[in-house]
C-alpha positions as a printed Julia matrix, in Angstrom:
246×3 Matrix{Float64}:
 -11.86  -34.07  14.37
 -11.65  -33.22  10.69
  -8.63  -31.28   9.39
  -8.26  -30.17   5.79
  -5.07  -28.41   4.72
  -5.09  -26.18   1.61
  -1.7   -25.51   0.01
  -1.71  -22.35  -2.08
   1.06  -21.56  -4.57
   0.12  -18.11  -5.9
   0.48  -16.54  -3.42
   2.29  -19.13  -1.3
   0.36  -19.87   1.87
  -1.51  -22.52   3.81
  -5.06  -22.38   5.08
  -7.09  -24.85   7.11
 -10.62  -26.1    7.66
 -11.0   -27.91  10.96
 -13.7   -28.89  13.4
 -16.35  -31.57  13.88
 -18.14  -33.27  11.0
 -21.7   -34.52  10.86
 -23.46  -31.15  10.66
 -21.31  -29.8   13.49
 -19.24  -26.63  13.68
 -15.93  -25.74  12.11
 -13.45  -22.94  11.47
 -11.4   -21.78   8.52
  -7.99  -20.39   9.42
  -5.99  -17.95   7.26
  -8.14  -18.23   4.1
  -6.44  -17.35   0.82
  -8.74  -18.9   -1.78
 -12.18  -17.76  -2.89
 -14.92  -18.45  -0.3
 -16.52  -21.15  -2.47
 -13.45  -23.38  -2.0
 -13.97  -23.55   1.76
 -17.76  -23.62   1.63
 -17.68  -26.63  -0.7
 -15.08  -28.42   1.46
 -17.17  -27.8    4.58
 -20.31  -29.05   2.86
 -18.51  -32.23   1.78
 -17.63  -33.02   5.4
 -21.01  -32.06   6.82
 -19.46  -29.11   8.64
 -20.9   -25.64   9.15
 -18.33  -22.84   9.17
 -19.04  -20.77  12.27
 -15.67  -19.03  12.64
 -13.21  -17.58  10.13
  -9.89  -16.79  11.8
  -6.9   -14.82  10.56
  -3.85  -15.49  12.71
  -2.64  -11.97  11.89
  -3.01   -9.08   9.48
  -1.22  -10.5    6.46
   1.37   -8.66   4.37
   1.94  -11.32   1.69
  -1.55  -11.83   0.28
  -5.07  -10.46   0.36
  -7.03  -12.34   3.0
 -10.47  -13.61   2.01
 -11.41  -13.88   5.68
 -13.97  -11.09   5.9
 -15.56  -12.15   2.59
 -15.77  -15.8    3.67
 -17.23  -14.89   7.06
 -19.96  -12.9    5.34
 -20.7   -15.71   2.88
 -20.85  -18.35   5.63
 -22.67  -16.22   8.2
 -19.7   -16.8   10.49
 -17.79  -14.71  13.0
 -14.63  -13.09  11.62
 -11.97  -13.54  14.31
  -8.64  -11.85  14.95
  -6.64  -10.99  18.03
  -8.29   -8.3   20.13
  -5.01   -6.42  19.64
  -5.59   -6.1   15.88
  -5.9    -2.46  14.81
  -8.05   -2.64  11.69
 -11.01   -0.78  10.24
 -13.03   -3.95   9.49
 -15.56   -5.38  11.95
 -14.31   -8.51  13.71
 -14.59  -10.53  16.91
 -11.5    -9.94  19.03
 -10.06  -12.8   21.07
  -7.66  -12.62  24.0
  -4.75  -14.79  25.06
  -6.09  -17.93  26.76
  -9.6   -17.59  25.32
 -11.2   -20.74  23.91
 -13.24  -21.13  20.74
 -15.64  -24.07  20.92
 -16.26  -26.09  17.75
 -18.32  -28.98  19.1
 -15.84  -31.45  20.58
 -12.93  -29.47  19.13
 -11.52  -26.58  21.14
  -9.16  -23.88  19.9
  -7.19  -22.13  22.63
  -5.81  -18.73  21.65
  -2.12  -18.03  22.28
  -1.0   -14.44  21.76
   2.33  -14.74  19.94
   3.53  -11.32  18.74
   6.73  -10.95  16.76
   5.97  -11.52  13.1
   3.25   -8.92  13.72
   2.1    -7.38  17.02
  -1.37   -8.97  16.83
  -0.32  -12.5   15.85
  -2.05  -15.48  17.49
  -1.5   -19.23  17.4
  -4.22  -21.78  18.08
  -3.78  -24.81  20.32
  -6.21  -27.5   19.12
  -7.78  -30.2   21.29
 -10.17  -32.94  20.17
 -12.02  -33.95  23.33
 -13.3   -37.15  21.74
  -9.67  -38.3   21.75
  -8.1   -36.71  24.82
  -8.13  -33.69  27.09
  -4.6   -32.81  25.95
  -3.98  -30.75  22.8
  -3.2   -32.55  19.55
  -2.14  -29.78  17.15
  -0.94  -26.21  17.16
  -1.74  -23.87  14.26
   1.18  -21.47  14.2
   0.55  -19.06  11.31
   3.77  -17.19  10.55
   5.16  -17.37  14.09
   6.66  -20.85  13.71
   7.0   -22.35  10.26
   8.78  -25.51   9.23
  12.49  -24.79   9.3
  12.36  -21.15  10.42
  10.41  -18.42  12.18
   8.55  -15.51  10.61
  10.42  -12.33   9.68
   9.92   -9.53  12.2
  10.09   -6.17  10.41
   6.88   -6.01   8.37
   4.81   -4.23  11.04
   7.29   -2.83  13.6
  11.07   -2.41  13.76
  12.99   -5.62  13.11
  14.58   -5.54  16.56
  11.32   -4.92  18.43
   9.64   -7.67  16.46
  12.51  -10.05  17.22
  12.33   -9.35  20.96
   8.59   -9.92  20.93
   9.07  -13.09  18.92
  11.65  -14.42  21.38
   9.06  -14.28  24.17
   6.45  -15.9   21.94
   8.85  -18.7   21.08
   9.24  -19.52  24.76
   5.49  -20.0   24.98
   5.58  -22.48  22.1
   8.72  -24.25  23.33
   6.94  -24.98  26.62
   4.34  -27.08  24.8
   4.68  -30.89  24.44
   7.07  -32.18  21.78
   4.46  -34.5   20.27
   2.21  -31.66  19.09
   1.81  -31.48  15.33
   2.71  -28.07  13.89
   0.37  -26.68  11.22
   2.1   -23.56   9.83
   0.76  -20.74   7.7
   3.32  -20.99   4.89
   5.97  -23.2    3.34
   8.97  -22.81   1.0
   8.49  -19.93  -1.41
   6.79  -17.6    1.06
   8.28  -14.15   1.52
   7.6   -14.32   5.26
  10.46  -16.66   6.15
  14.06  -17.34   5.13
  14.78  -21.07   5.35
  11.37  -22.63   5.03
  10.9   -26.31   4.28
   8.72  -27.52   1.44
   7.22  -29.99   3.92
   4.01  -28.33   5.2
   3.83  -30.13   8.58
   6.16  -31.06  11.42
   6.13  -31.57  15.19
   7.27  -29.25  17.93
   9.89  -31.78  19.0
  11.43  -31.96  15.53
  11.44  -28.16  15.21
  13.01  -27.74  18.66
  15.8   -30.04  17.53
  16.37  -28.96  13.93
  14.92  -25.47  13.44
  17.92  -23.25  14.18
  16.02  -20.08  15.05
  13.5   -21.95  17.21
  16.31  -23.59  19.17
  18.12  -20.43  20.31
  17.61  -19.99  24.04
  19.27  -16.62  24.76
  17.5   -13.42  23.8
  20.46  -11.39  22.55
  21.72  -14.27  20.41
  18.2   -14.77  19.09
  17.82  -11.1   18.14
  21.19  -11.08  16.35
  20.25  -14.21  14.42
  16.84  -12.85  13.39
  18.43   -9.64  12.09
  20.96  -11.47   9.9
  20.39  -11.69   6.16
  16.85  -10.34   6.24
  15.68  -10.25   2.62
  14.15   -7.07   1.19
  10.54   -6.56   2.17
   8.06   -7.68  -0.49
   7.23   -4.54  -2.53
   3.51   -4.99  -1.89
   3.78   -5.69   1.86
   2.62   -2.3    3.15
  -0.22   -2.12   0.66
  -1.41   -5.65   1.47
  -1.43   -4.98   5.21
  -3.44   -1.85   4.5
  -5.92   -3.78   2.35
  -6.29   -6.47   5.01
  -6.83   -3.75   7.61
  -9.68   -2.26   5.59
  -7.61    0.84   4.82
  -6.65    0.19   1.2
  -8.13   -0.75  -2.13
  -7.48   -4.32  -3.27
  -7.45   -3.1   -6.88
  -4.69   -0.52  -6.34
Protein backbone atom coordinates (compact mmCIF):
# COMPACT_ATOMS: atom_id res chain seq x y z
CA UNK A 1 0.00 0.00 0.00
CA UNK A 2 1.11 3.52 -0.81
CA UNK A 3 0.08 6.40 1.47
CA UNK A 4 0.93 10.01 0.79
CA UNK A 5 -0.07 12.66 3.32
CA UNK A 6 -0.43 16.30 2.21
CA UNK A 7 -0.22 18.92 4.97
CA UNK A 8 -1.90 22.17 3.98
CA UNK A 9 -1.35 25.41 5.91
CA UNK A 10 -3.65 27.90 4.17
CA UNK A 11 -6.25 26.71 4.89
CA UNK A 12 -5.10 24.22 7.52
CA UNK A 13 -6.04 20.68 6.56
CA UNK A 14 -4.72 17.26 5.63
CA UNK A 15 -5.46 15.27 2.52
CA UNK A 16 -4.33 11.81 1.43
CA UNK A 17 -3.51 9.75 -1.62
CA UNK A 18 -3.61 6.04 -0.92
CA UNK A 19 -3.97 2.77 -2.77
CA UNK A 20 -1.89 0.33 -4.79
CA UNK A 21 1.04 1.39 -6.95
CA UNK A 22 2.22 -0.12 -10.21
CA UNK A 23 -0.58 1.17 -12.45
CA UNK A 24 -3.18 0.09 -9.90
CA UNK A 25 -6.04 2.05 -8.35
CA UNK A 26 -6.03 4.72 -5.69
CA UNK A 27 -8.14 7.31 -3.89
CA UNK A 28 -7.67 10.89 -2.81
CA UNK A 29 -9.34 11.79 0.47
CA UNK A 30 -10.37 15.33 1.49
CA UNK A 31 -8.54 17.20 -1.29
CA UNK A 32 -7.65 20.83 -0.59
CA UNK A 33 -4.98 21.57 -3.20
CA UNK A 34 -5.39 22.06 -6.93
CA UNK A 35 -6.08 18.80 -8.83
CA UNK A 36 -2.64 18.85 -10.48
CA UNK A 37 -0.98 18.26 -7.10
CA UNK A 38 -2.72 14.91 -6.65
CA UNK A 39 -2.57 13.91 -10.31
CA UNK A 40 1.21 14.41 -10.35
CA UNK A 41 1.65 12.50 -7.07
CA UNK A 42 -0.45 9.61 -8.40
CA UNK A 43 1.52 9.54 -11.64
CA UNK A 44 4.80 9.43 -9.70
CA UNK A 45 3.65 6.30 -7.87
CA UNK A 46 2.13 4.61 -10.90
CA UNK A 47 -1.34 4.97 -9.42
CA UNK A 48 -4.59 5.81 -11.19
CA UNK A 49 -7.04 7.87 -9.14
CA UNK A 50 -10.38 6.09 -9.37
CA UNK A 51 -12.09 7.59 -6.31
CA UNK A 52 -12.10 11.07 -4.78
CA UNK A 53 -13.64 11.02 -1.31
CA UNK A 54 -14.73 13.84 0.96
CA UNK A 55 -15.27 12.61 4.51
CA UNK A 56 -17.90 15.33 4.94
CA UNK A 57 -19.18 18.61 3.57
CA UNK A 58 -16.44 20.94 4.77
CA UNK A 59 -16.99 24.29 6.47
CA UNK A 60 -13.35 25.40 6.75
CA UNK A 61 -12.18 25.33 3.14
CA UNK A 62 -13.38 24.92 -0.42
CA UNK A 63 -13.07 21.26 -1.38
CA UNK A 64 -11.45 20.49 -4.72
CA UNK A 65 -13.07 17.05 -4.69
CA UNK A 66 -15.56 17.48 -7.51
CA UNK A 67 -12.97 19.26 -9.67
CA UNK A 68 -10.36 16.55 -9.07
CA UNK A 69 -12.85 13.76 -9.78
CA UNK A 70 -13.68 15.37 -13.12
CA UNK A 71 -10.01 15.84 -14.00
CA UNK A 72 -9.11 12.25 -13.08
CA UNK A 73 -12.24 10.62 -14.52
CA UNK A 74 -12.91 9.29 -11.03
CA UNK A 75 -15.99 8.76 -8.89
CA UNK A 76 -16.72 11.59 -6.45
CA UNK A 77 -17.70 9.90 -3.18
CA UNK A 78 -19.51 11.14 -0.08
CA UNK A 79 -21.81 9.57 2.46
CA UNK A 80 -25.18 8.65 0.99
CA UNK A 81 -26.58 10.90 3.73
CA UNK A 82 -24.96 14.00 2.21
CA UNK A 83 -27.56 16.55 1.11
CA UNK A 84 -25.82 18.44 -1.68
CA UNK A 85 -26.68 19.70 -5.16
CA UNK A 86 -23.55 18.21 -6.79
CA UNK A 87 -23.54 14.77 -8.40
CA UNK A 88 -21.73 12.15 -6.32
CA UNK A 89 -21.59 8.45 -5.50
CA UNK A 90 -23.19 7.86 -2.12
CA UNK A 91 -21.76 5.20 0.19
CA UNK A 92 -23.41 3.54 3.17
CA UNK A 93 -22.09 2.45 6.55
CA UNK A 94 -20.22 -0.85 6.14
CA UNK A 95 -19.77 -0.49 2.38
CA UNK A 96 -16.33 -1.30 0.97
CA UNK A 97 -14.38 0.56 -1.70
CA UNK A 98 -11.92 -1.69 -3.52
CA UNK A 99 -8.57 -0.22 -4.58
CA UNK A 100 -6.74 -3.31 -5.80
CA UNK A 101 -5.37 -5.02 -2.69
CA UNK A 102 -6.36 -2.04 -0.55
CA UNK A 103 -9.88 -1.91 0.86
CA UNK A 104 -11.60 1.09 2.42
CA UNK A 105 -14.51 0.24 4.71
CA UNK A 106 -16.96 3.08 5.29
CA UNK A 107 -17.90 3.95 8.87
CA UNK A 108 -20.75 6.42 9.28
CA UNK A 109 -19.59 8.74 12.08
CA UNK A 110 -21.95 11.72 12.43
CA UNK A 111 -21.29 14.46 14.96
CA UNK A 112 -18.96 17.00 13.42
CA UNK A 113 -21.49 16.95 10.58
CA UNK A 114 -24.47 14.63 10.05
CA UNK A 115 -22.98 13.04 6.91
CA UNK A 116 -19.45 12.45 8.21
CA UNK A 117 -17.70 9.17 7.39
CA UNK A 118 -14.42 7.59 8.46
CA UNK A 119 -12.54 5.02 6.40
CA UNK A 120 -11.05 1.83 7.82
CA UNK A 121 -8.11 0.84 5.60
CA UNK A 122 -6.85 -2.71 5.02
CA UNK A 123 -3.91 -3.78 2.87
CA UNK A 124 -4.62 -7.41 2.01
CA UNK A 125 -1.04 -8.00 0.87
CA UNK A 126 -0.08 -7.53 4.53
CA UNK A 127 -3.01 -8.86 6.54
CA UNK A 128 -6.76 -9.29 6.62
CA UNK A 129 -6.98 -6.92 9.59
CA UNK A 130 -7.16 -3.14 9.12
CA UNK A 131 -3.98 -1.09 9.33
CA UNK A 132 -5.17 2.53 9.36
CA UNK A 133 -8.27 4.58 9.98
CA UNK A 134 -8.82 7.89 8.15
CA UNK A 135 -10.89 9.93 10.58
CA UNK A 136 -11.50 13.30 8.91
CA UNK A 137 -12.75 15.75 11.54
CA UNK A 138 -14.39 13.13 13.76
CA UNK A 139 -11.21 12.19 15.62
CA UNK A 140 -8.18 14.43 15.33
CA UNK A 141 -4.93 14.27 17.26
CA UNK A 142 -5.62 15.62 20.73
CA UNK A 143 -9.33 16.40 20.33
CA UNK A 144 -12.56 15.71 18.48
CA UNK A 145 -14.27 17.88 15.88
CA UNK A 146 -16.55 20.71 16.98
CA UNK A 147 -20.24 19.83 16.69
CA UNK A 148 -22.24 22.98 15.92
CA UNK A 149 -21.33 23.83 12.32
CA UNK A 150 -24.20 21.88 10.72
CA UNK A 151 -26.72 21.15 13.51
CA UNK A 152 -27.19 22.29 17.11
CA UNK A 153 -24.10 21.83 19.27
CA UNK A 154 -25.91 19.46 21.62
CA UNK A 155 -27.38 17.28 18.87
CA UNK A 156 -24.00 17.11 17.19
CA UNK A 157 -22.34 16.16 20.47
CA UNK A 158 -24.83 13.34 21.11
CA UNK A 159 -24.30 12.02 17.60
CA UNK A 160 -20.55 12.30 18.05
CA UNK A 161 -20.65 10.36 21.31
CA UNK A 162 -22.17 7.38 19.48
CA UNK A 163 -19.63 7.70 16.68
CA UNK A 164 -16.79 7.75 19.20
CA UNK A 165 -17.94 4.42 20.59
CA UNK A 166 -17.61 2.93 17.11
CA UNK A 167 -14.02 4.15 16.87
CA UNK A 168 -13.13 3.17 20.44
CA UNK A 169 -14.15 -0.42 19.65
CA UNK A 170 -11.40 -0.66 17.03
CA UNK A 171 -7.93 -2.09 17.84
CA UNK A 172 -5.49 0.18 19.67
CA UNK A 173 -2.71 -0.44 17.14
CA UNK A 174 -4.55 1.26 14.28
CA UNK A 175 -2.81 4.35 12.96
CA UNK A 176 -5.03 7.45 12.96
CA UNK A 177 -4.87 9.66 9.86
CA UNK A 178 -6.88 12.81 10.71
CA UNK A 179 -8.24 15.55 8.49
CA UNK A 180 -6.62 18.49 10.30
CA UNK A 181 -3.94 19.46 12.79
CA UNK A 182 -3.13 22.44 15.03
CA UNK A 183 -4.40 25.69 13.56
CA UNK A 184 -7.64 24.28 12.18
CA UNK A 185 -10.86 25.99 13.21
CA UNK A 186 -12.60 22.61 13.49
CA UNK A 187 -11.04 21.56 16.80
CA UNK A 188 -9.96 23.11 20.11
CA UNK A 189 -6.86 21.34 21.40
CA UNK A 190 -5.32 19.87 18.29
CA UNK A 191 -1.76 18.59 18.21
CA UNK A 192 0.73 19.74 15.61
CA UNK A 193 1.62 16.07 15.14
CA UNK A 194 -0.44 14.89 12.13
CA UNK A 195 -0.59 11.17 13.05
CA UNK A 196 -1.22 9.03 16.11
CA UNK A 197 -2.69 5.66 17.07
CA UNK A 198 -6.08 4.83 18.49
CA UNK A 199 -4.45 3.47 21.63
CA UNK A 200 -2.56 6.70 22.29
CA UNK A 201 -5.68 8.80 21.66
CA UNK A 202 -7.79 6.59 23.94
CA UNK A 203 -5.25 7.21 26.69
CA UNK A 204 -4.37 10.88 26.20
CA UNK A 205 -7.13 12.55 24.16
CA UNK A 206 -9.44 13.86 26.89
CA UNK A 207 -12.60 14.13 24.80
CA UNK A 208 -12.06 10.72 23.19
CA UNK A 209 -11.65 9.11 26.61
CA UNK A 210 -14.97 10.20 28.15
CA UNK A 211 -17.23 7.17 28.50
CA UNK A 212 -20.51 8.67 29.76
CA UNK A 213 -22.78 10.51 27.36
CA UNK A 214 -23.92 13.36 29.59
CA UNK A 215 -20.36 14.11 30.71
CA UNK A 216 -19.24 13.96 27.08
CA UNK A 217 -21.93 16.40 25.95
CA UNK A 218 -21.06 18.85 28.73
CA UNK A 219 -17.39 18.68 27.83
CA UNK A 220 -18.02 19.21 24.11
CA UNK A 221 -20.15 22.29 24.83
CA UNK A 222 -17.48 23.95 27.00
CA UNK A 223 -15.40 26.78 25.58
CA UNK A 224 -16.58 26.35 22.00
CA UNK A 225 -14.83 29.06 19.99
CA UNK A 226 -16.85 31.34 17.70
CA UNK A 227 -17.76 29.75 14.40
CA UNK A 228 -15.44 30.71 11.55
CA UNK A 229 -17.11 33.67 9.79
CA UNK A 230 -17.02 31.86 6.44
CA UNK A 231 -18.30 28.49 7.72
CA UNK A 232 -21.88 28.72 6.42
CA UNK A 233 -20.76 30.06 3.06
CA UNK A 234 -18.11 27.36 2.64
CA UNK A 235 -20.58 24.57 3.44
CA UNK A 236 -22.91 26.09 0.87
CA UNK A 237 -20.14 26.24 -1.75
CA UNK A 238 -19.15 22.63 -1.05
CA UNK A 239 -22.81 21.63 -1.34
CA UNK A 240 -23.06 23.21 -4.78
CA UNK A 241 -25.37 25.93 -3.45
CA UNK A 242 -22.99 28.89 -3.31
CA UNK A 243 -20.49 30.78 -5.40
CA UNK A 244 -16.83 30.19 -4.53
CA UNK A 245 -16.07 33.78 -5.55
CA UNK A 246 -18.59 35.37 -3.17
